[in-house]
C-alpha positions in Angstrom: 101.9 130.9 78.2 99.9 131.4 75.0 101.3 128.3 73.3 100.5 125.5 75.8 102.1 122.9 73.4 105.5 124.0 74.6 104.6 122.3 77.9 103.4 119.1 76.1 106.6 118.8 74.0 108.8 119.4 77.1 107.0 116.5 78.9 107.4 114.3 75.8 111.1 115.1 75.8 111.3 114.4 79.6 109.4 111.1 79.3 111.7 110.0 76.5 114.7 110.7 78.6 113.2 108.7 81.5 112.4 105.8 79.2 115.9 105.9 77.7 117.4 105.8 81.2 115.1 102.8 82.1 116.2 100.9 79.0 119.9 101.7 79.9 119.3 100.3 83.4 117.7 97.2 82.1 120.7 96.6 79.7 123.1 97.1 82.7 124.5 100.2 81.0 123.3 102.4 83.9 122.9 101.8 87.6 119.5 102.3 89.2 120.9 103.0 92.6 118.2 100.7 94.2 119.0 97.5 96.0 115.8 95.7 94.8 114.9 97.2 91.4 117.1 97.4 88.4 114.8 99.8 86.5 113.8 103.1 88.3 114.7 105.9 85.8 115.6 109.0 87.8 112.5 108.6 90.1 113.9 106.1 92.6 111.3 103.4 92.1 109.6 101.7 89.1 106.1 102.7 90.4 106.5 106.5 90.0 108.5 105.9 86.8 105.5 104.0 85.3 103.1 106.8 86.4 105.2 109.5 84.8 105.7 107.6 81.6 101.9 106.8 81.3 101.1 110.5 81.4 103.9 111.4 78.9 102.9 108.6 76.6 99.3 109.8 76.4 100.6 113.3 75.4 103.1 111.9 72.9 100.4 109.7 71.3 98.0 112.6 70.9 100.7 114.8 69.4 101.7 112.0 67.0 98.1 111.5 65.8 97.7 115.3 65.3 101.0 115.5 63.4 99.9 112.6 61.2 96.7 114.4 60.3 98.7 117.5 59.3 101.3 115.4 57.4 104.2 116.8 59.5 106.6 114.0 58.6 109.7 115.2 60.6 107.6 115.6 63.7 106.0 112.2 63.1 109.5 110.5 63.0 110.6 112.0 66.3 107.3 111.4 68.1 107.2 107.8 66.8 110.6 107.2 68.4 109.4 108.8 71.6 106.2 106.7 71.8 108.2 103.5 71.1 110.8 104.3 73.8 108.1 105.3 76.4 106.1 102.1 75.6 109.2 100.0 76.3 109.9 102.0 79.4 106.4 101.5 80.7 106.6 97.8 80.1 109.9 97.6 82.0 108.5 99.6 84.9 105.8 96.9 85.3 103.4 99.2 87.2 99.8 98.1 87.3 98.6 101.5 88.5 100.4 103.2 85.6 98.7 100.8 83.1 95.3 101.5 84.5 96.0 105.3 84.3 97.1 104.9 80.7 93.9 103.0 79.8 91.7 105.7 81.6 93.5 108.6 79.9 93.3 107.0 76.4 89.6 106.3 76.9 88.9 109.9 77.8 91.0 111.1 74.9 89.1 109.0 72.4 85.7 110.0 73.8 86.5 113.7 73.2 87.3 113.2 69.5 84.8 110.8 68.0 81.2 111.6 67.5 80.4 107.9 68.2 81.6 108.4 71.8 79.5 111.5 72.2 76.4 109.9 70.8 76.5 106.9 73.1 78.2 108.7 76.0 76.4 106.9 78.9 76.7 103.4 77.3 80.3 103.9 76.6 81.0 105.3 80.1 79.4 102.3 81.8 81.2 99.9 79.5 84.6 101.7 80.0 84.1 101.7 83.8 83.2 98.0 83.8 86.2 97.2 81.6 88.5 99.2 83.9 87.2 97.3 87.0 87.7 94.0 85.2 91.1 95.0 84.0 92.0 96.1 87.6 90.9 92.7 88.9 93.1 90.9 86.4 96.0 93.2 87.4 95.4 92.3 91.1 95.6 88.6 90.2 98.9 89.3 88.5 100.5 90.2 91.9 98.0 89.4 94.6 100.4 89.7 97.5 101.3 93.3 96.5 97.5 94.1 96.3 96.8 92.6 99.7 99.6 94.7 101.2 97.9 97.8 99.8 94.6 96.6 101.2 96.2 96.3 104.7 97.6 99.8 104.5 94.2 101.2 103.5 92.6 99.3 106.3 95.0 100.7 108.9 95.0 104.2 107.3 91.2 104.3 107.7 91.8 103.9 111.5 94.0 107.0 111.4 91.3 108.9 109.6 88.7 107.7 112.1 90.8 109.1 114.9 90.9 112.7 113.5 88.4 113.0 110.7 88.1 116.8 110.7 91.4 118.2 111.8 93.7 115.6 110.3 97.0 114.5 111.8 99.0 117.4 110.1 100.9 117.8 106.8 103.7 115.3 106.6 102.5 113.3 109.5 101.7 110.0 107.8 105.2 108.4 107.7 105.8 109.5 111.3 102.6 107.9 112.7 101.4 105.1 110.4 103.7 102.4 111.8 102.4 103.0 115.3 98.8 102.4 114.0 100.0 99.2 112.3 101.6 98.0 115.5 98.4 98.7 117.4 96.4 96.9 114.7 98.5 93.7 115.0 98.7 93.9 118.8 94.9 93.5 118.8 94.4 91.4 115.6 96.2 88.2 115.1 95.5 87.6 111.4 98.3 85.5 109.8 97.2 86.5 106.2 97.7 90.2 107.0 100.9 89.5 108.9 102.5 87.9 105.8 102.0 90.9 103.6 102.8 93.6 106.3 105.9 95.7 105.9 107.3 99.1 106.8 105.2 101.7 105.0 105.7 105.4 104.4 102.9 106.0 101.9 99.1 105.1 102.0 99.1 104.3 98.2 96.0 106.5 97.8 96.4 110.3 97.5 92.8 111.1 98.5 93.2 109.0 101.6 96.6 110.5 102.2 95.1 114.0 102.0 92.2 113.2 104.3 94.5 111.7 106.9 96.8 114.7 107.0 94.4 117.6 106.4 91.1 116.1 107.4 87.8 116.1 105.5 88.0 119.9 104.8 91.2 119.3 102.9 89.7 116.4 101.0 86.7 118.4 100.0 88.9 121.2 98.7 90.9 118.7 96.6 87.7 117.3 95.2 86.5 120.8 94.3 89.8 121.4 92.4 89.5 118.1 90.6 85.9 118.8 89.7 87.1 122.1 88.1 89.2 120.1 85.7 86.1 118.3 84.2 83.7 121.3 84.2 82.4 122.2 80.7 84.2 124.9 78.8 82.9 127.0 76.0 86.4 126.9 74.4 87.3 124.3 71.8 91.0 125.0 72.6 93.1 122.1 71.3 95.1 121.6 74.5 91.9 121.0 76.5 91.4 117.3 75.8 95.0 116.3 76.0 95.5 118.1 79.4 92.3 116.4 80.8 93.5 113.0 79.5 96.9 113.5 81.2 95.3 114.6 84.5 92.8 111.6 84.4 95.8 109.2 84.0 97.6 111.0 86.9 94.5 110.9 89.1 93.8 107.2 88.6 97.5 106.4 89.1 97.4 108.4 92.4 94.6 106.1 93.7 97.2 103.3 93.9 100.5 105.0 94.3 102.2 108.1 95.9 102.9 110.7 93.1 102.8 113.7 95.6 105.9 112.3 97.3 107.9 112.3 94.1 108.4 115.9 92.9 108.7 115.4 89.1 105.5 113.2 89.2 103.7 115.7 91.5 104.6 118.5 89.1 102.6 116.9 86.3 99.3 117.9 87.9 99.8 121.7 88.1 101.5 121.7 84.7 98.6 120.0 83.0 96.1 122.0 85.0 97.7 125.2 83.8 97.3 124.0 80.2 93.5 123.9 80.6 91.7 126.7 78.8 88.9 128.5 80.7 87.1 131.8 80.6 88.5 134.7 82.6 87.1 135.0 86.1 89.2 137.8 87.5 91.4 140.3 85.8 93.6 143.0 87.3 95.2 146.0 85.7 98.9 146.5 86.5 100.9 149.6 87.0 104.6 150.3 87.5 104.4 150.0 91.3 102.6 146.6 91.2 105.1 145.3 88.6 108.0 146.4 90.8 106.4 144.9 93.9 105.8 141.6 92.2 109.3 141.5 90.8 110.7 142.1 94.2 108.6 139.3 95.7 109.6 136.9 92.9 113.3 137.8 93.4 113.1 137.3 97.1 111.4 133.9 96.6 114.0 133.0 94.0 117.0 133.9 96.3 115.4 131.9 99.2 114.8 128.9 97.0 118.4 129.0 95.7 119.8 129.1 99.3 117.5 126.2 100.3 118.6 124.2 97.3 122.3 125.0 98.0 121.8 123.8 101.7 120.3 120.5 100.6 123.1 120.0 98.0 125.7 120.7 100.7 123.8 118.3 103.2 123.8 115.6 100.6 127.6 116.0 100.2 128.5 116.3 103.8 126.3 113.4 105.0 127.9 111.1 102.5 130.9 111.0 104.9 128.7 110.1 107.9 129.3 106.3 107.7 133.1 106.7 107.3 135.7 106.7 110.0 136.6 110.4 109.7 133.1 111.7 110.1 133.7 114.6 112.5 132.9 117.3 110.0 129.7 115.5 108.8 128.5 115.2 112.4 129.2 118.9 113.1 127.2 119.9 109.9 124.3 117.6 110.8 124.2 119.0 114.4 124.4 122.6 113.2 121.6 122.3 110.6 119.4 119.8 112.5 116.6 122.2 113.2 116.4 123.1 109.5 116.6 119.6 108.1 115.0 117.4 110.7 111.6 117.3 108.9 113.3 115.8 105.8 112.9 112.0 105.9 116.2 111.2 104.2 118.2 113.5 106.6 116.2 112.0 109.5 117.0 108.4 108.5 120.7 109.2 108.0 121.4 111.4 111.1 119.0 110.0 113.7 119.7 106.5 112.4 123.5 107.0 112.9 123.0 108.4 116.4 120.7 105.5 117.3 123.3 103.0 116.2 126.4 104.7 117.6 125.7 107.4 120.2 126.1 106.8 124.0 125.1 110.3 125.0 121.8 110.7 126.9 121.6 114.3 125.6 121.0 112.9 122.1 117.6 111.6 123.1 115.6 114.6 121.7 117.2 114.0 118.2 117.0 110.2 118.2 113.3 109.9 119.3 112.4 111.9 116.1 113.5 108.9 114.0 111.0 107.8 111.4 109.2 104.7 113.0 109.8 101.3 111.5 110.8 97.8 112.6 114.5 98.4 112.0 114.7 102.0 113.2 112.9 101.1 116.5 115.4 98.2 117.0 118.1 100.8 116.7 116.3 103.0 119.2 116.0 100.1 121.6 119.8 99.4 121.2 120.5 103.1 122.0 118.4 102.9 125.2 120.2 99.7 126.2 123.6 101.4 125.8 122.7 104.3 128.0 121.0 102.1 130.6 117.3 102.9 130.0 116.1 99.3 129.9 112.4 100.1 130.3 112.4 102.4 127.3 114.5 99.8 125.4 111.9 97.1 126.2 109.1 99.3 124.9 110.9 100.1 121.7 111.6 96.4 120.9 108.0 95.5 121.8 106.5 98.2 119.5 109.0 97.1 116.7 107.8 93.5 117.1 104.2 94.5 116.4 105.0 96.8 113.5 106.0 94.0 111.2 105.2 90.7 113.0 107.0 88.6 110.5 110.4 90.0 111.5 112.4 88.0 114.1 115.0 90.6 115.1 112.8 92.6 117.5 111.7 89.5 119.5 115.3 88.2 119.5 116.6 91.6 120.9 113.8 91.6 123.4 114.8 88.1 124.5 118.5 89.2 124.9 117.4 92.2 127.0 115.5 89.9 129.4 118.5 87.7 129.7 120.7 90.7 130.6 118.1 91.8 133.2 117.9 88.2 134.6 114.1 88.0 134.0 113.9 84.3 133.2 110.1 84.2 133.0 109.8 86.8 130.3 112.9 85.4 128.5 111.3 82.0 128.2 107.9 83.4 127.2 109.6 85.7 124.5 111.7 82.8 123.2 108.6 80.6 122.7 106.8 83.5 121.0 109.7 84.1 118.7 109.9 80.4 117.7 106.2 80.2 116.8 105.8 83.5 115.0 105.4 83.3 111.1 108.4 84.5 109.1 108.2 85.9 105.6 111.9 85.4 104.9 114.3 82.8 106.2 117.9 83.9 106.2 121.2 83.2 108.0 120.1 85.5 110.9 116.8 83.8 111.5 118.3 80.3 111.3 121.1 81.2 113.8 118.7 83.1 116.1 116.2 80.2 116.2 119.0 77.8 117.0 120.1 80.0 119.9 116.5 80.3 121.1 116.0 76.5 120.9 119.2 75.8 122.8 118.1 78.3 125.5 114.7 76.7 126.0 116.3 73.2 126.0 118.7 74.4 128.7 116.1 76.0 130.9 113.9 72.8 130.5 116.8 70.6 131.7 117.5 72.9 134.6 113.9 72.9 135.7 113.9 69.1 135.7 
């Protein structure tokens, strides 16, 4: 595209829509669809919402400043409204990573436009970096428990990277393997402070670390090479250059503390803004009629394939909505038919494999159920399934792993205790009951209160019997 500003205005419009949605959710006019957060926009979580708005806000602010210099009053009115709405949306998102990204992007944008910044470049760079670190420390103190949870994930993730530094674990492997590493970590390290911030995790909250874990050091080096290309000097004074770099800078800093590559609209910001960078021609090819026809045929084929895949996911979303209802025969048939195509999708996996783990009594479902995304709850479901089909040793192992994944959850230990009671293994039942009563709990609820009462009664009864 010759006019790159079309992309910028499209992102401003999109950011305004997200901000308006967030405000509507805050005012209870719209439903976020999330059990914990009332403000998510269309992105499922306030974190990605904040990162998306930070990038769009930088672009809108630059365009507003440019329109003001050119005295384009109609544009100024619209962009002022957009900047105001996105600022409110960013505040409602309450994302620390997004705020840091906004500050970094704005700093880069200012440095590219004022001679004062260019004259004292090194001094301002050191000052800005120091300020950003101090600002980050203050944001950490704002919610230290959340920061400590990320530190734990980075610590365990580094163990994953150490295991396969060159080959990586494979694309898409992180959510399928991380919780096993966290379970192993807590099985060998009894740190109460870490236990209290542990939870089920599907993201490493650092995209460079994420890339290194899944693709190894070669993949990481390639990504750094691409990022370096963004900041290489260009002979062109093309206007989109500084705004695209500022947006990418905001996105990159946000990605160091979040998971933008797992949220497609946020992921899309990086290639869109990279495509807006102006650079000299490196390679040019002349086209003829045959090459145009070949490329058109290739694009048409990709388009048809993409449409069919989109239609399949749309149909899957509709069919699986009936999975939890009584008359779910059609939904189960659909899930079984398309299992090989959809099993790598995490949402499909959680719905179908989770349903099978909670309801199936067929041993032939084992290949599907063992592909369930690991987590404390899902591995409790897996243990329940093994108990139903009489595979008690596998059930014991599933409960045991679940108890180490998030050590502040009582349910895995409780289920393990119930399993030992069914097997008549009094020694292990007593030991497990004592362990469960002494483990730290992050949340006390009706289940933990009733379970502890049951465990106490059992220990009291066994103590009286032994006397």
